[in-house]
C-alpha positions as a printed Julia matrix, in Angstrom:
387×3 Matrix{Float64}:
  77.08   87.17   95.87
  76.2    90.82   95.43
  73.82   91.91   92.75
  73.5    95.49   91.54
  70.26   96.37   89.77
  70.11   99.61   87.85
  67.16  101.86   88.63
  64.61  101.74   85.85
  66.48   98.91   84.11
  66.47   95.16   84.09
  69.39   93.36   85.65
  70.9    92.86   82.2
  71.07   96.61   81.65
  74.77   96.27   81.0
  76.92   99.32   80.75
  74.06  101.78   80.55
  74.78  102.76   84.14
  78.38  103.65   83.32
  78.51  106.77   81.13
  81.82  108.34   80.26
  82.82  110.05   83.49
  85.5   112.21   81.93
  83.06  113.53   79.31
  80.68  114.61   82.07
  83.47  116.31   84.0
  84.86  118.11   80.98
  81.48  119.31   79.74
  80.27  120.59   83.11
  83.7   121.9    84.09
  84.11  123.77   80.81
  80.75  125.48   81.22
  81.4   126.49   84.83
  84.91  127.71   84.18
  83.94  129.73   81.13
  81.12  131.35   83.12
  83.51  132.16   85.98
  86.1   133.64   83.6
  83.48  135.84   81.94
  82.2   137.04   85.32
  85.73  137.93   86.41
  86.45  139.77   83.16
  83.3   141.88   83.42
  83.86  142.61   87.12
  87.36  143.86   86.36
  86.05  146.05   83.5
  83.33  147.62   85.66
  85.76  148.19   88.53
  88.2   149.9    86.17
  85.71  152.71   85.55
  84.11  152.83   88.99
  85.17  156.47   89.45
  83.39  157.7    86.31
  79.88  158.95   87.13
  77.21  161.12   85.51
  75.8   164.45   86.78
  73.61  162.62   89.28
  76.53  160.66   90.7
  75.53  157.38   89.09
  78.15  155.12   87.56
  78.59  155.22   83.81
  79.68  151.58   83.61
  77.53  148.96   85.36
  76.47  145.33   85.07
  72.99  144.78   83.64
  72.14  141.1    83.74
  73.05  138.68   80.97
  72.89  138.37   77.21
  70.72  135.69   75.67
  72.19  132.19   76.04
  74.39  131.1    73.17
  76.02  127.82   72.33
  79.74  127.36   71.81
  80.66  124.11   70.12
  83.62  122.36   71.74
  85.22  118.97   71.41
  83.52  118.21   74.73
  80.15  118.89   73.12
  77.94  121.95   72.88
  78.37  124.24   75.9
  75.65  126.79   76.62
  77.0   130.17   77.71
  75.23  133.19   79.22
  77.64  136.1    78.91
  77.27  138.97   81.44
  75.92  142.21   79.97
  77.62  145.6    80.54
  75.91  148.96   80.19
  78.66  151.43   79.25
  77.31  154.98   78.96
  80.66  156.61   78.25
  81.19  158.27   74.88
  84.29  158.64   72.75
  85.36  162.32   73.0
  86.53  162.33   69.37
  83.72  160.49   67.58
  80.92  160.94   70.1
  80.02  157.28   69.8
  79.05  155.18   72.78
  81.74  153.0    74.25
  81.04  149.29   74.15
  82.37  146.47   76.24
  83.76  143.68   74.11
  84.79  140.45   75.78
  88.31  139.36   74.9
  87.48  135.93   76.27
  84.32  135.27   74.28
  84.06  137.53   71.23
  80.61  138.07   69.79
  81.46  135.97   66.74
  82.9   132.99   68.65
  80.93  129.8    68.11
  83.59  127.12   68.27
  86.53  126.44   70.57
  88.59  123.24   70.33
  90.6   124.03   73.45
  88.0   123.72   76.22
  88.71  120.02   76.79
  92.26  120.97   77.8
  91.21  123.26   80.6
  90.69  120.92   83.54
  94.05  119.12   83.52
  95.84  122.39   82.88
  93.94  124.14   85.64
  94.85  121.42   88.08
  98.5   121.24   87.11
  99.13  124.98   87.01
  96.58  126.08   89.59
  96.9   123.53   92.37
 100.57  122.87   91.87
 101.92  126.37   91.37
  99.06  128.63   92.41
  99.15  130.31   89.01
  96.02  129.91   86.89
  97.11  132.31   84.15
  98.9   129.69   81.98
  95.87  127.43   82.15
  93.49  130.2    81.17
  95.72  131.26   78.3
  95.68  127.68   76.98
  91.93  127.56   77.44
  91.26  130.86   75.72
  94.11  130.87   73.23
  95.09  134.35   74.39
  96.04  136.28   77.48
  93.6   139.06   76.61
  91.1   139.86   79.33
  93.19  138.19   82.02
  94.04  141.1    84.26
  95.69  140.57   87.63
  92.41  141.26   89.4
  90.57  138.76   87.18
  93.09  136.05   87.94
  92.96  136.8    91.67
  89.17  136.69   91.66
  89.09  133.38   89.81
  91.76  131.84   92.03
  89.82  132.83   95.14
  86.63  131.37   93.73
  88.22  128.06   92.73
  90.07  127.71   96.01
  86.8   128.27   97.88
  85.12  125.62   95.72
  87.98  123.17   96.37
  87.71  123.71  100.12
  83.93  123.27  100.0
  84.33  120.0    98.07
  86.9   118.68  100.54
  84.63  119.54  103.48
  81.3   118.34  102.04
  79.08  115.83  103.89
  78.95  112.44  102.07
  76.75  110.76  104.68
  73.71  110.74  102.4
  75.56  108.83   99.67
  76.03  105.07   99.71
  78.89  103.9    97.49
  78.76  100.35   96.17
  82.14  100.35   94.44
  85.2   102.5    95.04
  88.17  102.87   92.7
  91.41  104.1    94.27
  94.66  105.03   92.56
  97.56  107.46   92.78
  98.51  109.68   89.89
 102.22  110.44   89.71
 103.09  113.94   88.54
 106.49  115.35   87.66
 105.7   118.96   88.35
 107.37  119.34   91.75
 110.93  118.33   91.18
 111.92  118.7    94.84
 109.17  116.28   95.91
 109.62  113.33   93.58
 107.37  110.99   95.56
 104.45  113.4    95.7
 101.33  112.27   93.86
  97.56  112.71   93.71
  95.42  110.3    95.71
  92.19  109.78   93.8
  89.01  107.94   94.75
  85.99  107.58   92.47
  82.81  105.96   93.76
  79.76  104.37   92.16
  76.31  104.71   93.66
  73.77  101.9    93.65
  72.07  103.4    90.6
  75.31  103.28   88.59
  76.28  106.94   88.79
  79.99  107.65   89.16
  81.34  110.6    91.1
  84.6   111.9    92.44
  84.84  110.99   96.13
  88.2   112.49   97.09
  91.26  114.12   95.55
  94.27  115.02   97.68
  98.03  115.32   97.69
  99.91  112.36   99.11
 103.04  110.27   98.8
 103.58  107.15   96.75
 102.78  103.93   98.59
 102.28  105.9   101.8
 100.0   104.12  104.25
  99.55  107.28  106.31
  98.58  109.4   103.29
  95.82  106.96  102.35
  94.78  106.46  105.96
  94.45  110.21  106.51
  92.3   110.52  103.39
  90.05  107.57  104.3
  89.72  108.7   107.92
  88.73  112.18  106.76
  86.04  110.69  104.52
  84.75  108.54  107.39
  84.8   111.49  109.79
  82.62  113.49  107.42
  80.09  110.65  107.23
  81.19  108.37  104.4
  80.13  104.76  104.91
  82.16  101.71  103.91
  81.79  100.74  100.23
  81.1    97.1    99.43
  84.09   96.7    97.11
  87.31   98.68   96.6
  89.35   98.37   93.41
  93.02   99.31   93.25
  96.49   98.1    92.36
  98.83   96.28   94.71
 100.08   99.39   96.51
 100.34   98.23  100.12
  99.7   101.71  101.48
  96.09  101.85  100.31
  95.11   98.33  101.33
  96.62   98.59  104.79
  94.79  101.89  105.31
  91.52  100.44  103.97
  91.67   97.5   106.39
  92.11   99.92  109.27
  89.38  102.4   108.33
  86.85  100.23  106.44
  87.71   96.62  107.37
  84.4    95.27  106.03
  85.11   96.43  102.46
  86.09   93.65  100.05
  89.25   93.99   97.94
  89.74   93.68   94.18
  93.22   94.04   92.66
  93.53   95.88   89.36
  94.26   93.55   86.45
  95.78   96.36   84.39
  98.52   96.89   86.96
  98.87   93.16   87.63
  99.51   92.43   83.95
 102.25   95.06   83.87
 103.88   93.57   86.98
 103.79   90.05   85.57
 105.2    91.08   82.19
 108.01   92.95   83.96
 109.09   89.63   85.47
 109.12   87.84   82.1
 111.45   88.07   79.09
 109.97   89.88   76.1
 109.84   86.64   74.16
 107.21   85.35   76.6
 105.06   88.47   76.73
 102.65   87.63   73.95
 101.78   84.19   75.24
 101.6    85.3    78.88
  99.33   88.21   78.03
  96.96   85.9    76.17
  96.99   83.5    79.12
  96.13   86.27   81.58
  93.26   87.41   79.39
  91.91   83.88   79.58
  91.77   84.3    83.35
  89.93   87.6    83.71
  87.71   87.06   80.67
  86.53   83.65   81.91
  82.78   83.0    82.16
  82.87   82.52   85.93
  85.22   82.22   88.89
  85.65   78.45   88.52
  86.8    78.75   84.91
  89.06   81.63   85.92
  90.74   79.46   88.56
  91.19   76.72   85.97
  92.89   79.3    83.72
  95.21   80.26   86.61
  96.13   76.6    87.0
  96.94   76.45   83.28
  99.04   79.61   83.56
 100.97   78.12   86.47
 101.53   74.88   84.55
 102.82   76.67   81.44
 105.07   79.25   83.1
 105.74   78.07   86.64
 108.86   76.02   85.95
 110.8    78.76   84.18
 109.28   81.88   85.69
 108.1    81.14   89.24
 108.27   84.79   90.37
 105.98   85.94   87.57
 103.49   83.12   88.27
 103.51   83.84   92.01
 102.26   87.37   91.33
  98.98   85.86   90.14
  98.74   82.67   92.21
  99.39   84.44   95.51
  96.76   87.11   94.78
  94.19   84.82   93.14
  91.4    85.58   95.64
  91.63   89.34   95.34
  92.15   89.16   91.59
  88.93   87.17   91.12
  86.77   88.99   93.69
  84.87   90.83   90.93
  83.18   87.55   89.89
  80.98   87.77   92.98
  79.17   90.91   91.84
  76.29   91.06   89.36
  75.17   91.83   86.7
  78.17   90.34   84.89
  78.29   93.36   82.58
  79.86   95.25   85.47
  82.88   92.96   85.61
  84.76   94.88   82.94
  84.55   97.97   85.18
  85.4    96.21   88.44
  88.57   94.39   87.46
  90.67   97.49   86.75
  91.09  101.08   87.89
  90.51  102.25   84.31
  87.87  104.85   85.36
  90.71  106.72   87.12
  93.41  105.88   84.57
  91.36  107.2    81.64
  90.09  110.25   83.51
  93.57  111.43   84.53
  95.5   110.3    81.45
  95.71  113.86   80.11
  96.8   115.18   83.51
  99.61  112.65   83.68
 100.7   113.41   80.12
 100.8   117.16   80.66
 102.64  116.81   83.96
 105.42  115.02   82.1
 105.55  117.73   79.5
 105.53  120.58   82.0
 107.74  118.84   84.52
  76.0    96.8   111.07
  77.36   96.77  107.64
  75.78   93.4   106.71
  72.19   94.44  107.27
  72.76   97.78  105.61
  74.26   96.14  102.52
  71.29   93.77  102.32
  68.58   96.34  102.85
  69.34  100.04  103.05
  71.36  100.22   99.83
  68.76  100.88   97.18
  69.13   98.41   94.33
  71.55   96.06   96.14
  70.79   92.45   96.94
  73.33   90.66   99.15
  73.54   86.9    98.89
  77.25   86.18   99.09
  77.63   82.43   99.2
  81.17   82.17  100.42
């Protein structure tokens, strides 16, 4: 069996190594995006008055560092912001007062914004899918003020550069223990109904989760998954110990070609849905309870006993539904071979991806030698599989 020991924790550290991944993304993403938007707004303002100079030929409107950090409270938590400072030496010809730059994005009085948590899914949907970040920014800011054409162009260029850098980064220094894989179906490209997002999230030996890959692909496409996995391997990614995903044949066929040593775990969330689809509604409640008995069992032996009970109770009337579990028993129960047991709840489903991209999916509908390395080099991993 494989045992994962959290750094600085005992083996019974439980879920401490699994913080909310979406909260981390939203908090850090909100801070970075707000900073980028403020930079673009100030750059556009300074550029607008680049031709206005004093008697010595020096510009009247220039950047001068940053204001003191301030905190904006969001539903993603407190986000610290350092707004760029502008020195505007122009004077109003009528009043004689100095002109002042006032950010339309972050007014001086702003201390709270409930909309920041919406920004990442909107940015992805509008930005990646249509190339137009303006709708996302307007949702984020609650207004189109400050979003000049040059600001939008500057932000788009920056984000596209960041996306390319992420896709080309070197993952050779990272050793992933677990890998979740799923495809997110979006309804934002009506002419390409089968197009989807291919998502992979990995877990390091110390329990940290991180986005491994995100790319366009096609539903159930073996080649789409194979291209993504081959690209990761080409850039230095090593085979994870365990991959978790639903029964999509495209991913598993590609995984066996690119990382044949990686073990397979089928997602129970998807499996339950497939089984219930093969049963009449009158049998759903009992079947769901029976399936929970399987994946909530104390160990693999008790889980197999629960499968036998499920087959006995439903096999005569609903053989197709029962076959969905019996035929995949090994890959449905693979998670029992990994410790500590507190990790099982994370390993038996692709929920880390499902929960992270739930808002994206919702808004898209609205908008239309491996053995020796595993035993030694992986910090915190002990390999003693007894099968």
